[in-house]
N, CA, C and O atoms as a Maestro MAE file, in Angstrom:
{
 s_m_m2io_version
 :::
 2.0.0
}

f_m_ct {
 s_m_title
 :::
 protein
 m_atom[312] {
  # First column is atom index #
  i_m_mmod_type
  r_m_x_coord
  r_m_y_coord
  r_m_z_coord
  i_m_residue_number
  s_m_chain_name
  s_m_pdb_residue_name
  s_m_pdb_atom_name
  i_m_atomic_number
  :::
  1 25 -6.031 7.987 11.608 1 A "MET " " N  " 7
  2 3 -7.091 8.773 11.931 1 A "MET " " CA " 6
  3 2 -7.676 9.450 10.631 1 A "MET " " C  " 6
  4 15 -8.888 9.584 10.461 1 A "MET " " O  " 8
  5 25 -6.732 9.862 9.735 2 A "LEU " " N  " 7
  6 3 -7.087 10.496 8.473 2 A "LEU " " CA " 6
  7 2 -7.963 9.561 7.680 2 A "LEU " " C  " 6
  8 15 -8.970 10.025 7.146 2 A "LEU " " O  " 8
  9 25 -7.672 8.315 7.560 3 A "ALA " " N  " 7
  10 3 -8.289 7.338 6.751 3 A "ALA " " CA " 6
  11 2 -9.753 7.227 7.166 3 A "ALA " " C  " 6
  12 15 -10.603 7.037 6.297 3 A "ALA " " O  " 8
  13 25 -10.090 7.336 8.455 4 A "ASP " " N  " 7
  14 3 -11.513 7.202 8.892 4 A "ASP " " CA " 6
  15 2 -12.410 8.269 8.346 4 A "ASP " " C  " 6
  16 15 -13.614 8.062 8.193 4 A "ASP " " O  " 8
  17 25 -11.814 9.453 8.039 5 A "ASP " " N  " 7
  18 3 -12.668 10.566 7.650 5 A "ASP " " CA " 6
  19 2 -12.644 10.824 6.156 5 A "ASP " " C  " 6
  20 15 -13.315 11.753 5.706 5 A "ASP " " O  " 8
  21 25 -11.889 10.037 5.335 6 A "LEU " " N  " 7
  22 3 -11.745 10.305 4.003 6 A "LEU " " CA " 6
  23 2 -12.938 9.684 3.208 6 A "LEU " " C  " 6
  24 15 -13.482 8.646 3.585 6 A "LEU " " O  " 8
  25 25 -13.318 10.370 2.091 7 A "PRO " " N  " 7
  26 3 -14.404 9.805 1.189 7 A "PRO " " CA " 6
  27 2 -13.818 8.520 0.545 7 A "PRO " " C  " 6
  28 15 -12.601 8.369 0.432 7 A "PRO " " O  " 8
  29 25 -14.683 7.638 0.145 8 A "ASP " " N  " 7
  30 3 -14.218 6.317 -0.420 8 A "ASP " " CA " 6
  31 2 -13.451 6.529 -1.712 8 A "ASP " " C  " 6
  32 15 -12.635 5.664 -2.030 8 A "ASP " " O  " 8
  33 25 -13.612 7.509 -2.433 9 A "ASP " " N  " 7
  34 3 -12.897 7.659 -3.732 9 A "ASP " " CA " 6
  35 2 -11.413 8.107 -3.501 9 A "ASP " " C  " 6
  36 15 -10.586 8.082 -4.412 9 A "ASP " " O  " 8
  37 25 -11.134 8.508 -2.254 10 A "ILE " " N  " 7
  38 3 -9.733 8.938 -1.988 10 A "ILE " " CA " 6
  39 2 -8.988 7.783 -1.315 10 A "ILE " " C  " 6
  40 15 -7.764 7.866 -1.212 10 A "ILE " " O  " 8
  41 25 -9.608 6.761 -0.871 11 A "VAL " " N  " 7
  42 3 -8.937 5.693 -0.175 11 A "VAL " " CA " 6
  43 2 -7.843 5.008 -0.995 11 A "VAL " " C  " 6
  44 15 -6.819 4.640 -0.419 11 A "VAL " " O  " 8
  45 25 -8.007 4.811 -2.337 12 A "PRO " " N  " 7
  46 3 -6.898 4.173 -3.217 12 A "PRO " " CA " 6
  47 2 -5.653 5.095 -3.155 12 A "PRO " " C  " 6
  48 15 -4.519 4.616 -3.144 12 A "PRO " " O  " 8
  49 25 -5.881 6.385 -3.116 13 A "LEU " " N  " 7
  50 3 -4.645 7.203 -3.027 13 A "LEU " " CA " 6
  51 2 -3.957 7.102 -1.679 13 A "LEU " " C  " 6
  52 15 -2.728 7.086 -1.613 13 A "LEU " " O  " 8
  53 25 -4.694 7.037 -0.654 14 A "LEU " " N  " 7
  54 3 -4.139 6.840 0.666 14 A "LEU " " CA " 6
  55 2 -3.348 5.473 0.718 14 A "LEU " " C  " 6
  56 15 -2.222 5.421 1.213 14 A "LEU " " O  " 8
  57 25 -3.950 4.426 0.213 15 A "GLU " " N  " 7
  58 3 -3.337 3.093 0.173 15 A "GLU " " CA " 6
  59 2 -1.963 3.125 -0.660 15 A "GLU " " C  " 6
  60 15 -0.957 2.545 -0.252 15 A "GLU " " O  " 8
  61 25 -2.002 3.801 -1.775 16 A "TRP " " N  " 7
  62 3 -0.735 3.994 -2.600 16 A "TRP " " CA " 6
  63 2 0.295 4.720 -1.837 16 A "TRP " " C  " 6
  64 15 1.459 4.320 -1.845 16 A "TRP " " O  " 8
  65 25 -0.082 5.805 -1.153 17 A "PHE " " N  " 7
  66 3 0.863 6.532 -0.394 17 A "PHE " " CA " 6
  67 2 1.434 5.718 0.744 17 A "PHE " " C  " 6
  68 15 2.632 5.748 1.024 17 A "PHE " " O  " 8
  69 25 0.555 5.001 1.381 18 A "GLU " " N  " 7
  70 3 0.944 4.095 2.497 18 A "GLU " " CA " 6
  71 2 1.901 3.082 2.021 18 A "GLU " " C  " 6
  72 15 2.886 2.831 2.716 18 A "GLU " " O  " 8
  73 25 1.701 2.459 0.872 19 A "GLU " " N  " 7
  74 3 2.519 1.456 0.324 19 A "GLU " " CA " 6
  75 2 3.937 1.911 -0.010 19 A "GLU " " C  " 6
  76 15 4.916 1.254 0.340 19 A "GLU " " O  " 8
  77 25 4.022 3.027 -0.680 20 A "TYR " " N  " 7
  78 3 5.261 3.524 -1.153 20 A "TYR " " CA " 6
  79 2 6.050 4.402 -0.197 20 A "TYR " " C  " 6
  80 15 7.280 4.372 -0.216 20 A "TYR " " O  " 8
  81 25 5.377 5.180 0.637 21 A "TYR " " N  " 7
  82 3 5.982 6.201 1.466 21 A "TYR " " CA " 6
  83 2 5.973 6.026 2.959 21 A "TYR " " C  " 6
  84 15 6.810 6.579 3.672 21 A "TYR " " O  " 8
  85 25 5.035 5.264 3.420 22 A "ILE " " N  " 7
  86 3 4.822 5.125 4.883 22 A "ILE " " CA " 6
  87 2 5.176 3.630 5.258 22 A "ILE " " C  " 6
  88 15 5.939 3.377 6.190 22 A "ILE " " O  " 8
  89 25 4.621 2.719 4.532 23 A "GLY " " N  " 7
  90 3 4.765 1.347 4.850 23 A "GLY " " CA " 6
  91 2 3.396 0.833 5.369 23 A "GLY " " C  " 6
  92 15 2.764 1.440 6.233 23 A "GLY " " O  " 8
  93 25 2.975 -0.318 4.795 24 A "ARG " " N  " 7
  94 3 1.668 -0.872 5.213 24 A "ARG " " CA " 6
  95 2 1.767 -1.414 6.590 24 A "ARG " " C  " 6
  96 15 2.842 -1.838 7.015 24 A "ARG " " O  " 8
  97 25 0.638 -1.415 7.331 25 A "LYS " " N  " 7
  98 3 0.582 -1.982 8.656 25 A "LYS " " CA " 6
  99 2 0.771 -3.508 8.628 25 A "LYS " " C  " 6
  100 15 0.277 -4.154 7.704 25 A "LYS " " O  " 8
  101 25 1.437 -4.080 9.565 26 A "ASN " " N  " 7
  102 3 1.581 -5.542 9.615 26 A "ASN " " CA " 6
  103 2 0.220 -6.199 9.821 26 A "ASN " " C  " 6
  104 15 -0.754 -5.545 10.197 26 A "ASN " " O  " 8
  105 25 0.175 -7.482 9.570 27 A "ARG " " N  " 7
  106 3 -1.159 -8.173 9.650 27 A "ARG " " CA " 6
  107 2 -1.754 -8.038 11.071 27 A "ARG " " C  " 6
  108 15 -2.977 -8.039 11.211 27 A "ARG " " O  " 8
  109 25 -0.976 -7.931 12.057 28 A "ARG " " N  " 7
  110 3 -1.541 -7.863 13.437 28 A "ARG " " CA " 6
  111 2 -1.769 -6.464 13.770 28 A "ARG " " C  " 6
  112 15 -2.138 -6.191 14.912 28 A "ARG " " O  " 8
  113 25 -1.582 -5.493 12.859 29 A "LYS " " N  " 7
  114 3 -1.784 -4.072 13.096 29 A "LYS " " CA " 6
  115 2 -0.881 -3.486 14.082 29 A "LYS " " C  " 6
  116 15 -1.159 -2.430 14.650 29 A "LYS " " O  " 8
  117 25 0.283 -4.195 14.321 30 A "VAL " " N  " 7
  118 3 1.276 -3.593 15.309 30 A "VAL " " CA " 6
  119 2 2.499 -3.379 14.411 30 A "VAL " " C  " 6
  120 15 3.079 -4.321 13.872 30 A "VAL " " O  " 8
  121 25 2.861 -2.110 14.276 31 A "GLY " " N  " 7
  122 3 4.112 -1.802 13.468 31 A "GLY " " CA " 6
  123 2 3.821 -1.736 12.055 31 A "GLY " " C  " 6
  124 15 2.680 -2.004 11.680 31 A "GLY " " O  " 8
  125 25 4.708 -1.414 11.235 32 A "ARG " " N  " 7
  126 3 4.639 -1.328 9.826 32 A "ARG " " CA " 6
  127 2 5.715 -2.037 9.076 32 A "ARG " " C  " 6
  128 15 6.797 -2.242 9.626 32 A "ARG " " O  " 8
  129 25 5.477 -2.437 7.810 33 A "ARG " " N  " 7
  130 3 6.478 -2.948 6.921 33 A "ARG " " CA " 6
  131 2 7.363 -1.744 6.434 33 A "ARG " " C  " 6
  132 15 7.007 -0.581 6.623 33 A "ARG " " O  " 8
  133 25 8.447 -2.054 5.844 34 A "SER " " N  " 7
  134 3 9.317 -0.995 5.329 34 A "SER " " CA " 6
  135 2 8.650 -0.509 4.008 34 A "SER " " C  " 6
  136 15 8.207 -1.323 3.197 34 A "SER " " O  " 8
  137 25 8.587 0.903 3.799 35 A "PRO " " N  " 7
  138 3 8.028 1.373 2.569 35 A "PRO " " CA " 6
  139 2 9.039 1.133 1.426 35 A "PRO " " C  " 6
  140 15 10.219 0.875 1.667 35 A "PRO " " O  " 8
  141 25 8.571 1.220 0.246 36 A "GLN " " N  " 7
  142 3 9.362 1.121 -0.991 36 A "GLN " " CA " 6
  143 2 10.391 2.317 -1.085 36 A "GLN " " C  " 6
  144 15 11.539 2.147 -1.498 36 A "GLN " " O  " 8
  145 25 9.951 3.407 -0.717 37 A "PHE " " N  " 7
  146 3 10.785 4.681 -0.634 37 A "PHE " " CA " 6
  147 2 10.908 5.202 0.711 37 A "PHE " " C  " 6
  148 15 10.135 6.089 1.074 37 A "PHE " " O  " 8
  149 25 11.869 4.712 1.551 38 A "PRO " " N  " 7
  150 3 11.981 5.206 2.942 38 A "PRO " " CA " 6
  151 2 12.244 6.629 3.073 38 A "PRO " " C  " 6
  152 15 12.802 7.211 2.143 38 A "PRO " " O  " 8
  153 25 11.883 7.290 4.192 39 A "PRO " " N  " 7
  154 3 12.128 8.709 4.353 39 A "PRO " " CA " 6
  155 2 13.560 9.133 4.144 39 A "PRO " " C  " 6
  156 15 13.818 10.271 3.752 39 A "PRO " " O  " 8
  157 25 14.521 8.217 4.402 40 A "GLU " " N  " 7
  158 3 15.934 8.603 4.228 40 A "GLU " " CA " 6
  159 2 16.266 9.002 2.887 40 A "GLU " " C  " 6
  160 15 17.220 9.762 2.724 40 A "GLU " " O  " 8
  161 25 15.533 8.544 1.809 41 A "ILE " " N  " 7
  162 3 15.817 9.035 0.465 41 A "ILE " " CA " 6
  163 2 14.901 10.132 -0.023 41 A "ILE " " C  " 6
  164 15 15.051 10.581 -1.160 41 A "ILE " " O  " 8
  165 25 13.968 10.578 0.778 42 A "TRP " " N  " 7
  166 3 13.122 11.671 0.440 42 A "TRP " " CA " 6
  167 2 13.933 13.006 0.403 42 A "TRP " " C  " 6
  168 15 13.713 13.819 -0.495 42 A "TRP " " O  " 8
  169 25 14.811 13.225 1.312 43 A "ASN " " N  " 7
  170 3 15.532 14.412 1.420 43 A "ASN " " CA " 6
  171 2 16.748 14.432 0.622 43 A "ASN " " C  " 6
  172 15 17.504 13.467 0.737 43 A "ASN " " O  " 8
  173 25 17.052 15.371 -0.161 44 A "LEU " " N  " 7
  174 3 18.291 15.457 -1.025 44 A "LEU " " CA " 6
  175 2 19.429 16.250 -0.390 44 A "LEU " " C  " 6
  176 15 20.466 16.475 -1.014 44 A "LEU " " O  " 8
  177 25 19.214 16.692 0.923 45 A "TYR " " N  " 7
  178 3 20.246 17.517 1.549 45 A "TYR " " CA " 6
  179 2 21.622 16.896 1.504 45 A "TYR " " C  " 6
  180 15 22.569 17.567 1.093 45 A "TYR " " O  " 8
  181 25 21.775 15.709 1.887 46 A "GLN " " N  " 7
  182 3 23.081 15.028 1.880 46 A "GLN " " CA " 6
  183 2 23.645 14.879 0.464 46 A "GLN " " C  " 6
  184 15 24.848 15.029 0.252 46 A "GLN " " O  " 8
  185 25 22.831 14.603 -0.435 47 A "ARG " " N  " 7
  186 3 23.260 14.477 -1.912 47 A "ARG " " CA " 6
  187 2 23.813 15.815 -2.356 47 A "ARG " " C  " 6
  188 15 24.817 15.865 -3.066 47 A "ARG " " O  " 8
  189 25 23.171 16.904 -1.948 48 A "VAL " " N  " 7
  190 3 23.661 18.205 -2.451 48 A "VAL " " CA " 6
  191 2 24.985 18.481 -1.780 48 A "VAL " " C  " 6
  192 15 25.891 19.001 -2.432 48 A "VAL " " O  " 8
  193 25 25.156 18.138 -0.426 49 A "LEU " " N  " 7
  194 3 26.435 18.380 0.208 49 A "LEU " " CA " 6
  195 2 27.565 17.660 -0.401 49 A "LEU " " C  " 6
  196 15 28.675 18.191 -0.450 49 A "LEU " " O  " 8
  197 25 27.343 16.455 -0.878 50 A "THR " " N  " 7
  198 3 28.314 15.599 -1.450 50 A "THR " " CA " 6
  199 2 28.421 15.692 -2.969 50 A "THR " " C  " 6
  200 15 29.170 14.948 -3.602 50 A "THR " " O  " 8
  201 25 27.646 16.633 -3.546 51 A "ILE " " N  " 7
  202 3 27.748 16.966 -4.986 51 A "ILE " " CA " 6
  203 2 27.427 15.712 -5.755 51 A "ILE " " C  " 6
  204 15 28.182 15.319 -6.644 51 A "ILE " " O  " 8
  205 25 26.252 15.035 -5.410 52 A "GLN " " N  " 7
  206 3 25.804 13.857 -6.155 52 A "GLN " " CA " 6
  207 2 24.641 14.227 -7.013 52 A "GLN " " C  " 6
  208 15 24.055 15.279 -6.757 52 A "GLN " " O  " 8
  209 25 24.250 13.491 -7.986 53 A "ASN " " N  " 7
  210 3 23.148 13.804 -8.824 53 A "ASN " " CA " 6
  211 2 21.827 13.731 -7.895 53 A "ASN " " C  " 6
  212 15 21.718 12.921 -6.975 53 A "ASN " " O  " 8
  213 25 20.912 14.604 -8.220 54 A "ARG " " N  " 7
  214 3 19.626 14.583 -7.548 54 A "ARG " " CA " 6
  215 2 18.538 14.048 -8.416 54 A "ARG " " C  " 6
  216 15 17.405 13.878 -7.967 54 A "ARG " " O  " 8
  217 25 18.842 13.793 -9.584 55 A "THR " " N  " 7
  218 3 17.783 13.225 -10.555 55 A "THR " " CA " 6
  219 2 18.487 12.152 -11.401 55 A "THR " " C  " 6
  220 15 19.691 11.938 -11.258 55 A "THR " " O  " 8
  221 25 17.742 11.491 -12.268 56 A "ASN " " N  " 7
  222 3 18.303 10.532 -13.151 56 A "ASN " " CA " 6
  223 2 18.336 11.065 -14.556 56 A "ASN " " C  " 6
  224 15 18.294 10.317 -15.532 56 A "ASN " " O  " 8
  225 25 18.414 12.417 -14.642 57 A "ASN " " N  " 7
  226 3 18.370 13.091 -15.976 57 A "ASN " " CA " 6
  227 2 19.556 12.620 -16.871 57 A "ASN " " C  " 6
  228 15 19.417 12.552 -18.092 57 A "ASN " " O  " 8
  229 25 20.719 12.296 -16.254 58 A "HIS " " N  " 7
  230 3 21.855 11.893 -17.038 58 A "HIS " " CA " 6
  231 2 21.587 10.532 -17.651 58 A "HIS " " C  " 6
  232 15 22.040 10.293 -18.770 58 A "HIS " " O  " 8
  233 25 20.875 9.618 -16.987 59 A "ALA " " N  " 7
  234 3 20.527 8.314 -17.530 59 A "ALA " " CA " 6
  235 2 19.422 8.471 -18.679 59 A "ALA " " C  " 6
  236 15 19.451 7.748 -19.675 59 A "ALA " " O  " 8
  237 25 18.554 9.348 -18.506 60 A "GLU " " N  " 7
  238 3 17.546 9.624 -19.497 60 A "GLU " " CA " 6
  239 2 18.123 10.194 -20.770 60 A "GLU " " C  " 6
  240 15 17.725 9.829 -21.876 60 A "GLU " " O  " 8
  241 25 19.131 11.157 -20.581 61 A "ALA " " N  " 7
  242 3 19.805 11.662 -21.727 61 A "ALA " " CA " 6
  243 2 20.636 10.634 -22.479 61 A "ALA " " C  " 6
  244 15 20.703 10.694 -23.707 61 A "ALA " " O  " 8
  245 25 21.242 9.736 -21.820 62 A "ALA " " N  " 7
  246 3 21.950 8.691 -22.453 62 A "ALA " " CA " 6
  247 2 21.090 7.814 -23.239 62 A "ALA " " C  " 6
  248 15 21.433 7.460 -24.368 62 A "ALA " " O  " 8
  249 25 19.938 7.425 -22.681 63 A "ASN " " N  " 7
  250 3 18.965 6.610 -23.372 63 A "ASN " " CA " 6
  251 2 18.422 7.302 -24.643 63 A "ASN " " C  " 6
  252 15 18.264 6.660 -25.681 63 A "ASN " " O  " 8
  253 25 18.150 8.573 -24.554 64 A "ILE " " N  " 7
  254 3 17.660 9.334 -25.769 64 A "ILE " " CA " 6
  255 2 18.773 9.255 -26.838 64 A "ILE " " C  " 6
  256 15 18.473 8.954 -27.994 64 A "ILE " " O  " 8
  257 25 20.022 9.512 -26.494 65 A "ARG " " N  " 7
  258 3 21.117 9.497 -27.470 65 A "ARG " " CA " 6
  259 2 21.262 8.162 -28.101 65 A "ARG " " C  " 6
  260 15 21.496 8.062 -29.306 65 A "ARG " " O  " 8
  261 25 21.132 7.163 -27.342 66 A "LEU " " N  " 7
  262 3 21.216 5.764 -27.822 66 A "LEU " " CA " 6
  263 2 20.064 5.480 -28.794 66 A "LEU " " C  " 6
  264 15 20.310 4.906 -29.855 66 A "LEU " " O  " 8
  265 25 18.869 5.843 -28.492 67 A "ASN " " N  " 7
  266 3 17.727 5.675 -29.365 67 A "ASN " " CA " 6
  267 2 17.937 6.443 -30.673 67 A "ASN " " C  " 6
  268 15 17.567 5.946 -31.737 67 A "ASN " " O  " 8
  269 25 18.508 7.616 -30.617 68 A "ILE " " N  " 7
  270 3 18.681 8.375 -31.863 68 A "ILE " " CA " 6
  271 2 19.775 7.629 -32.682 68 A "ILE " " C  " 6
  272 15 19.581 7.455 -33.885 68 A "ILE " " O  " 8
  273 25 20.837 7.211 -32.130 69 A "GLN " " N  " 7
  274 3 21.845 6.585 -32.807 69 A "GLN " " CA " 6
  275 2 21.357 5.237 -33.527 69 A "GLN " " C  " 6
  276 15 21.753 4.919 -34.648 69 A "GLN " " O  " 8
  277 25 20.529 4.538 -32.828 70 A "MET " " N  " 7
  278 3 19.976 3.297 -33.333 70 A "MET " " CA " 6
  279 2 18.804 3.540 -34.309 70 A "MET " " C  " 6
  280 15 18.466 2.658 -35.099 70 A "MET " " O  " 8
  281 25 18.228 4.656 -34.257 71 A "GLY " " N  " 7
  282 3 17.150 4.954 -35.188 71 A "GLY " " CA " 6
  283 2 15.762 4.419 -34.767 71 A "GLY " " C  " 6
  284 15 14.816 4.457 -35.555 71 A "GLY " " O  " 8
  285 25 15.652 3.933 -33.548 72 A "VAL " " N  " 7
  286 3 14.408 3.389 -33.004 72 A "VAL " " CA " 6
  287 2 14.201 3.892 -31.566 72 A "VAL " " C  " 6
  288 15 15.122 4.272 -30.843 72 A "VAL " " O  " 8
  289 25 12.925 3.861 -31.225 73 A "THR " " N  " 7
  290 3 12.634 4.391 -29.886 73 A "THR " " CA " 6
  291 2 12.714 3.302 -28.830 73 A "THR " " C  " 6
  292 15 12.993 3.623 -27.675 73 A "THR " " O  " 8
  293 25 12.483 2.013 -29.156 74 A "ASN " " N  " 7
  294 3 12.506 1.026 -28.194 74 A "ASN " " CA " 6
  295 2 13.357 -0.194 -28.758 74 A "ASN " " C  " 6
  296 15 12.810 -1.195 -29.220 74 A "ASN " " O  " 8
  297 25 14.711 -0.038 -28.688 75 A "PRO " " N  " 7
  298 3 15.559 -1.075 -29.294 75 A "PRO " " CA " 6
  299 2 15.514 -2.338 -28.529 75 A "PRO " " C  " 6
  300 15 15.330 -2.321 -27.312 75 A "PRO " " O  " 8
  301 25 15.676 -3.443 -29.201 76 A "THR " " N  " 7
  302 3 15.718 -4.773 -28.602 76 A "THR " " CA " 6
  303 2 17.108 -5.380 -28.887 76 A "THR " " C  " 6
  304 15 17.866 -4.810 -29.672 76 A "THR " " O  " 8
  305 25 17.448 -6.498 -28.280 77 A "ILE " " N  " 7
  306 3 18.708 -7.076 -28.539 77 A "ILE " " CA " 6
  307 2 18.709 -7.790 -29.830 77 A "ILE " " C  " 6
  308 15 19.785 -8.149 -30.310 77 A "ILE " " O  " 8
  309 25 17.569 -8.031 -30.446 78 A "TRP " " N  " 7
  310 3 17.534 -8.749 -31.707 78 A "TRP " " CA " 6
  311 2 17.680 -7.746 -32.859 78 A "TRP " " C  " 6
  312 15 17.677 -8.140 -34.025 78 A "TRP " " O  " 8
  :::
 }
 m_bond[311] {
  # First column is bond index #
  i_m_from
  i_m_to
  i_m_order
  :::
  1 1 2 1
  2 2 3 1
  3 3 4 2
  4 3 5 1
  5 5 6 1
  6 6 7 1
  7 7 8 2
  8 7 9 1
  9 9 10 1
  10 10 11 1
  11 11 12 2
  12 11 13 1
  13 13 14 1
  14 14 15 1
  15 15 16 2
  16 15 17 1
  17 17 18 1
  18 18 19 1
  19 19 20 2
  20 19 21 1
  21 21 22 1
  22 22 23 1
  23 23 24 2
  24 23 25 1
  25 25 26 1
  26 26 27 1
  27 27 28 2
  28 27 29 1
  29 29 30 1
  30 30 31 1
  31 31 32 2
  32 31 33 1
  33 33 34 1
  34 34 35 1
  35 35 36 2
  36 35 37 1
  37 37 38 1
  38 38 39 1
  39 39 40 2
  40 39 41 1
  41 41 42 1
  42 42 43 1
  43 43 44 2
  44 43 45 1
  45 45 46 1
  46 46 47 1
  47 47 48 2
  48 47 49 1
  49 49 50 1
  50 50 51 1
  51 51 52 2
  52 51 53 1
  53 53 54 1
  54 54 55 1
  55 55 56 2
  56 55 57 1
  57 57 58 1
  58 58 59 1
  59 59 60 2
  60 59 61 1
  61 61 62 1
  62 62 63 1
  63 63 64 2
  64 63 65 1
  65 65 66 1
  66 66 67 1
  67 67 68 2
  68 67 69 1
  69 69 70 1
  70 70 71 1
  71 71 72 2
  72 71 73 1
  73 73 74 1
  74 74 75 1
  75 75 76 2
  76 75 77 1
  77 77 78 1
  78 78 79 1
  79 79 80 2
  80 79 81 1
  81 81 82 1
  82 82 83 1
  83 83 84 2
  84 83 85 1
  85 85 86 1
  86 86 87 1
  87 87 88 2
  88 87 89 1
  89 89 90 1
  90 90 91 1
  91 91 92 2
  92 91 93 1
  93 93 94 1
  94 94 95 1
  95 95 96 2
  96 95 97 1
  97 97 98 1
  98 98 99 1
  99 99 100 2
  100 99 101 1
  101 101 102 1
  102 102 103 1
  103 103 104 2
  104 103 105 1
  105 105 106 1
  106 106 107 1
  107 107 108 2
  108 107 109 1
  109 109 110 1
  110 110 111 1
  111 111 112 2
  112 111 113 1
  113 113 114 1
  114 114 115 1
  115 115 116 2
  116 115 117 1
  117 117 118 1
  118 118 119 1
  119 119 120 2
  120 119 121 1
  121 121 122 1
  122 122 123 1
  123 123 124 2
  124 123 125 1
  125 125 126 1
  126 126 127 1
  127 127 128 2
  128 127 129 1
  129 129 130 1
  130 130 131 1
  131 131 132 2
  132 131 133 1
  133 133 134 1
  134 134 135 1
  135 135 136 2
  136 135 137 1
  137 137 138 1
  138 138 139 1
  139 139 140 2
  140 139 141 1
  141 141 142 1
  142 142 143 1
  143 143 144 2
  144 143 145 1
  145 145 146 1
  146 146 147 1
  147 147 148 2
  148 147 149 1
  149 149 150 1
  150 150 151 1
  151 151 152 2
  152 151 153 1
  153 153 154 1
  154 154 155 1
  155 155 156 2
  156 155 157 1
  157 157 158 1
  158 158 159 1
  159 159 160 2
  160 159 161 1
  161 161 162 1
  162 162 163 1
  163 163 164 2
  164 163 165 1
  165 165 166 1
  166 166 167 1
  167 167 168 2
  168 167 169 1
  169 169 170 1
  170 170 171 1
  171 171 172 2
  172 171 173 1
  173 173 174 1
  174 174 175 1
  175 175 176 2
  176 175 177 1
  177 177 178 1
  178 178 179 1
  179 179 180 2
  180 179 181 1
  181 181 182 1
  182 182 183 1
  183 183 184 2
  184 183 185 1
  185 185 186 1
  186 186 187 1
  187 187 188 2
  188 187 189 1
  189 189 190 1
  190 190 191 1
  191 191 192 2
  192 191 193 1
  193 193 194 1
  194 194 195 1
  195 195 196 2
  196 195 197 1
  197 197 198 1
  198 198 199 1
  199 199 200 2
  200 199 201 1
  201 201 202 1
  202 202 203 1
  203 203 204 2
  204 203 205 1
  205 205 206 1
  206 206 207 1
  207 207 208 2
  208 207 209 1
  209 209 210 1
  210 210 211 1
  211 211 212 2
  212 211 213 1
  213 213 214 1
  214 214 215 1
  215 215 216 2
  216 215 217 1
  217 217 218 1
  218 218 219 1
  219 219 220 2
  220 219 221 1
  221 221 222 1
  222 222 223 1
  223 223 224 2
  224 223 225 1
  225 225 226 1
  226 226 227 1
  227 227 228 2
  228 227 229 1
  229 229 230 1
  230 230 231 1
  231 231 232 2
  232 231 233 1
  233 233 234 1
  234 234 235 1
  235 235 236 2
  236 235 237 1
  237 237 238 1
  238 238 239 1
  239 239 240 2
  240 239 241 1
  241 241 242 1
  242 242 243 1
  243 243 244 2
  244 243 245 1
  245 245 246 1
  246 246 247 1
  247 247 248 2
  248 247 249 1
  249 249 250 1
  250 250 251 1
  251 251 252 2
  252 251 253 1
  253 253 254 1
  254 254 255 1
  255 255 256 2
  256 255 257 1
  257 257 258 1
  258 258 259 1
  259 259 260 2
  260 259 261 1
  261 261 262 1
  262 262 263 1
  263 263 264 2
  264 263 265 1
  265 265 266 1
  266 266 267 1
  267 267 268 2
  268 267 269 1
  269 269 270 1
  270 270 271 1
  271 271 272 2
  272 271 273 1
  273 273 274 1
  274 274 275 1
  275 275 276 2
  276 275 277 1
  277 277 278 1
  278 278 279 1
  279 279 280 2
  280 279 281 1
  281 281 282 1
  282 282 283 1
  283 283 284 2
  284 283 285 1
  285 285 286 1
  286 286 287 1
  287 287 288 2
  288 287 289 1
  289 289 290 1
  290 290 291 1
  291 291 292 2
  292 291 293 1
  293 293 294 1
  294 294 295 1
  295 295 296 2
  296 295 297 1
  297 297 298 1
  298 298 299 1
  299 299 300 2
  300 299 301 1
  301 301 302 1
  302 302 303 1
  303 303 304 2
  304 303 305 1
  305 305 306 1
  306 306 307 1
  307 307 308 2
  308 307 309 1
  309 309 310 1
  310 310 311 1
  311 311 312 2
  :::
 }
}
């Protein structure tokens, strides 16, 4: 219903949101495909209860340390 009333320049944003967070409609317009980020991972409540990381900051920090040690920002295997 919302898509019918949106201006044309907002439609790409709606399509992006639909692709990643809602799931695109099937070809027959009955049902939807699975979104890339399903609603189960939107909420961090369970991660907080089990004391798990809520971000990937630890991975980013490790990447920064590795780059500093190698002296380059985008190291390659060569």
